[in-house]
C-alpha positions as a Markdown table, in Angstrom:
| # | Residue | x | y | z |
|---|---|---|---|---|
| 1 | Met | 11.4 | -5.3 | 84.2 |
| 2 | Arg | 13.8 | -8.1 | 84.3 |
| 3 | Asn | 11.8 | -10.0 | 86.9 |
| 4 | Leu | 8.7 | -9.5 | 84.8 |
| 5 | Lys | 10.4 | -11.2 | 81.9 |
| 6 | Arg | 11.4 | -14.1 | 84.1 |
| 7 | Ile | 7.9 | -14.5 | 85.4 |
| 8 | Phe | 6.5 | -14.6 | 81.8 |
| 9 | Phe | 9.2 | -17.0 | 80.8 |
| 10 | Gly | 8.4 | -19.3 | 83.7 |
| 11 | Ile | 4.7 | -19.2 | 82.9 |
| 12 | Phe | 5.4 | -20.0 | 79.3 |
| 13 | Val | 7.6 | -22.9 | 80.2 |
| 14 | Leu | 5.0 | -24.2 | 82.7 |
| 15 | Leu | 2.2 | -24.0 | 80.0 |
| 16 | Leu | 4.4 | -25.7 | 77.5 |
| 17 | Val | 5.1 | -28.6 | 80.0 |
| 18 | Leu | 1.4 | -28.9 | 80.7 |
| 19 | Val | 0.5 | -29.1 | 77.0 |
| 20 | Ile | 3.2 | -31.7 | 76.4 |
| 21 | Leu | 2.0 | -33.7 | 79.4 |
| 22 | Ala | -1.6 | -33.5 | 78.2 |
| 23 | Phe | -0.5 | -34.7 | 74.8 |
| 24 | Val | 1.4 | -37.7 | 76.2 |
| 25 | Leu | -1.4 | -38.7 | 78.5 |
| 26 | Glu | -4.0 | -38.5 | 75.7 |
| 27 | Asn | -2.1 | -40.5 | 73.2 |
| 28 | Gln | -1.2 | -43.8 | 74.9 |
| 29 | Gln | -2.3 | -46.2 | 72.1 |
| 30 | Ser | 0.4 | -48.4 | 70.9 |
| 31 | Val | 1.5 | -48.3 | 67.3 |
| 32 | Ser | 4.2 | -50.2 | 65.4 |
| 33 | Leu | 6.0 | -48.6 | 62.4 |
| 34 | Leu | 7.6 | -50.1 | 59.4 |
| 35 | Phe | 9.9 | -47.6 | 57.5 |
| 36 | Leu | 12.3 | -48.7 | 54.7 |
| 37 | Gly | 12.3 | -52.2 | 55.9 |
| 38 | Trp | 13.1 | -51.2 | 59.5 |
| 39 | Ser | 10.4 | -52.2 | 62.0 |
| 40 | Val | 10.0 | -50.5 | 65.3 |
| 41 | Pro | 8.5 | -52.3 | 68.3 |
| 42 | Gln | 5.1 | -51.1 | 69.5 |
| 43 | Leu | 5.4 | -47.8 | 71.2 |
| 44 | Pro | 2.9 | -45.2 | 72.4 |
| 45 | Ile | 2.0 | -42.9 | 69.5 |
| 46 | Ser | 2.9 | -39.8 | 71.6 |
| 47 | Leu | 6.5 | -41.2 | 71.9 |
| 48 | Val | 6.6 | -41.7 | 68.1 |
| 49 | Val | 5.4 | -38.2 | 67.4 |
| 50 | Ile | 7.8 | -36.6 | 69.9 |
| 51 | Ala | 10.7 | -38.6 | 68.4 |
| 52 | Ala | 9.8 | -37.5 | 64.9 |
| 53 | Leu | 9.6 | -33.9 | 66.1 |
| 54 | Leu | 13.1 | -34.1 | 67.7 |
| 55 | Ile | 14.6 | -35.8 | 64.7 |
| 56 | Gly | 13.2 | -33.2 | 62.4 |
| 57 | Met | 14.5 | -30.4 | 64.7 |
| 58 | Leu | 18.0 | -32.0 | 64.3 |
| 59 | Val | 17.9 | -32.8 | 60.6 |
| 60 | Gly | 16.3 | -29.6 | 59.4 |
| 61 | Pro | 19.0 | -27.2 | 60.6 |
| 62 | Met | 21.8 | -29.6 | 59.6 |
| 63 | Leu | 20.3 | -29.8 | 56.1 |
| 64 | Ala | 20.0 | -26.0 | 55.9 |
| 65 | Trp | 23.6 | -25.5 | 57.0 |
| 66 | Phe | 24.8 | -28.0 | 54.4 |
| 67 | Leu | 22.8 | -26.5 | 51.6 |
| 68 | Gly | 23.9 | -23.0 | 52.6 |
| 69 | Arg | 27.5 | -24.0 | 52.6 |
| 70 | Phe | 27.1 | -25.6 | 49.2 |
| 71 | Ala | 25.4 | -22.5 | 47.8 |
| 72 | Lys | 28.1 | -20.2 | 49.2 |
| 73 | Arg | 30.8 | -22.4 | 47.4 |
| 74 | Ala | 28.8 | -22.3 | 44.2 |
| 75 | Arg | 28.6 | -18.4 | 44.3 |
| 76 | Lys | 32.3 | -18.1 | 45.0 |
| 77 | Arg | 33.0 | -20.3 | 42.0 |
| 78 | Phe | 30.9 | -18.2 | 39.6 |
| 79 | Val | 32.3 | -14.8 | 40.7 |
């Protein structure tokens, strides 16, 4: 049973890598961004999308942790 889980996990990781590779290879057009006065040199659109995904994966949990901590303090104060 343990080996079966490892095989399925390996297949899942392999498929994920193939999907990411296909995404990167299909989106090679260059794009330049301007955000809040900051300009970014021209980069492939796939790199911009993946960077946005990774930044969101970092900021989202940190924001949830911060808001949860703030809410916990507010509940303690009212009790």
